[in-house]
C-alpha positions as CSV (number, residue, x, y, z in Angstrom):
1,M,-101.1,-20.5,-69.8
2,A,-104.8,-21.0,-68.8
3,L,-106.7,-24.1,-69.3
4,S,-109.0,-24.3,-72.3
5,E,-112.6,-23.7,-71.7
6,L,-113.4,-27.4,-72.4
7,E,-110.7,-28.6,-70.0
8,K,-111.8,-26.0,-67.3
9,K,-115.4,-27.2,-67.5
10,R,-114.3,-30.8,-67.2
11,V,-112.1,-30.0,-64.1
12,E,-114.9,-28.0,-62.5
13,K,-117.4,-30.8,-62.9
14,L,-114.9,-33.4,-61.5
15,L,-113.8,-31.4,-58.5
16,T,-117.3,-30.0,-57.7
17,A,-118.5,-33.6,-57.5
18,Y,-115.5,-34.7,-55.4
19,C,-115.9,-31.8,-53.0
20,E,-119.6,-32.4,-52.5
21,N,-119.2,-36.1,-52.0
22,K,-116.2,-35.8,-49.6
23,I,-118.1,-34.1,-46.8
24,P,-121.7,-35.1,-45.8
25,P,-124.2,-32.2,-46.0
26,D,-124.9,-32.2,-42.3
27,L,-121.2,-31.4,-41.6
28,R,-120.6,-28.6,-44.1
29,E,-121.1,-25.9,-41.5
30,K,-118.0,-27.3,-39.8
31,I,-115.8,-28.4,-42.7
32,R,-115.7,-27.9,-46.4
33,I,-113.4,-29.2,-49.2
34,E,-113.0,-26.6,-51.9
35,Y,-111.0,-25.9,-55.0
36,R,-109.7,-22.9,-56.9
37,I,-108.6,-22.7,-60.5
38,R,-106.0,-20.1,-61.5
39,G,-104.5,-20.3,-64.9
40,N,-103.3,-23.8,-65.4
41,E,-103.3,-24.7,-61.7
42,V,-106.0,-26.2,-59.6
43,S,-105.7,-26.0,-55.8
44,L,-107.6,-28.3,-53.5
45,F,-108.0,-27.2,-49.8
46,E,-109.8,-27.9,-46.6
47,S,-111.7,-25.0,-44.9
48,R,-113.0,-24.7,-41.4
49,P,-114.8,-21.8,-39.7
50,P,-112.7,-19.6,-37.4
51,W,-112.1,-21.0,-33.9
52,Q,-113.6,-17.9,-32.2
53,G,-116.6,-17.7,-34.6
54,G,-117.3,-14.9,-37.1
55,G,-115.0,-13.9,-39.8
56,E,-113.6,-15.8,-42.8
57,W,-113.0,-19.5,-42.9
58,I,-109.5,-20.8,-42.5
59,S,-108.1,-22.8,-45.4
60,M,-105.4,-25.4,-45.3
61,K,-103.7,-26.6,-48.5
62,V,-104.3,-30.2,-49.5
63,A,-103.1,-30.7,-53.1
64,R,-102.2,-28.8,-56.3
65,F,-102.6,-30.0,-59.8
66,K,-100.7,-28.1,-62.5
67,K,-101.1,-28.7,-66.2
68,D,-97.9,-28.7,-68.3
69,P,-99.0,-27.4,-71.8
70,K,-95.9,-28.8,-73.4
71,T,-96.3,-32.4,-72.3
72,E,-100.1,-32.2,-71.8
73,T,-99.7,-33.9,-68.4
74,W,-100.9,-32.9,-65.0
75,Q,-98.3,-32.6,-62.2
76,L,-99.4,-33.4,-58.6
77,Y,-98.0,-31.5,-55.5
78,W,-98.6,-31.8,-51.8
79,A,-98.1,-29.1,-49.1
80,D,-95.2,-29.6,-46.7
81,R,-95.3,-28.5,-43.0
82,N,-94.3,-25.0,-44.1
83,S,-97.2,-24.9,-46.7
84,K,-94.7,-25.1,-49.6
85,W,-95.7,-27.1,-52.6
86,Q,-93.6,-30.2,-53.2
87,P,-93.9,-32.7,-56.1
88,Y,-95.6,-35.9,-55.0
89,P,-93.0,-38.6,-55.7
90,P,-95.1,-41.8,-55.9
91,L,-97.1,-40.4,-58.8
92,P,-95.7,-37.0,-59.8
93,Y,-97.6,-36.6,-63.1
94,H,-100.3,-38.2,-65.3
95,R,-102.2,-37.3,-68.4
96,D,-105.5,-37.5,-66.6
97,I,-106.2,-35.3,-63.5
98,E,-108.8,-37.8,-62.4
99,K,-106.1,-40.4,-61.8
100,L,-104.2,-37.9,-59.7
101,L,-107.3,-37.0,-57.7
102,Q,-107.7,-40.7,-57.0
103,E,-104.2,-40.7,-55.6
104,V,-105.0,-37.8,-53.3
105,E,-108.1,-39.7,-52.1
106,K,-106.1,-42.9,-51.5
107,N,-103.5,-40.9,-49.5
108,E,-101.2,-43.9,-49.1
109,T,-98.4,-41.7,-47.8
110,G,-100.5,-39.4,-45.5
111,A,-99.2,-36.4,-47.5
112,F,-102.6,-35.0,-48.3
113,W,-105.0,-35.7,-45.5
114,G,-102.5,-36.0,-42.6
């Protein structure tokens, strides 16, 4: 089930601001933080240009937020060493995606930003 248009706009505003503030403008040719919305899932990832130059940027998974329509809560996931999504045990879900994004930024366990 996809996010409502209102919820989607709120998430886009939140994550666009987060991504823009995470990396200073003068470094955005070397690293970017981006997000993708698909249905009721939002993926956050770090992208870097190819090592040899030219071609598409390489993306690494950082976090995934998934909205559960039954409980109206967001679930937080981190990517393990095999790039498989795992629930984030310290704070696996919350009603507000902003609270989970703050948890990603704090990164107390090192699961998101290494």
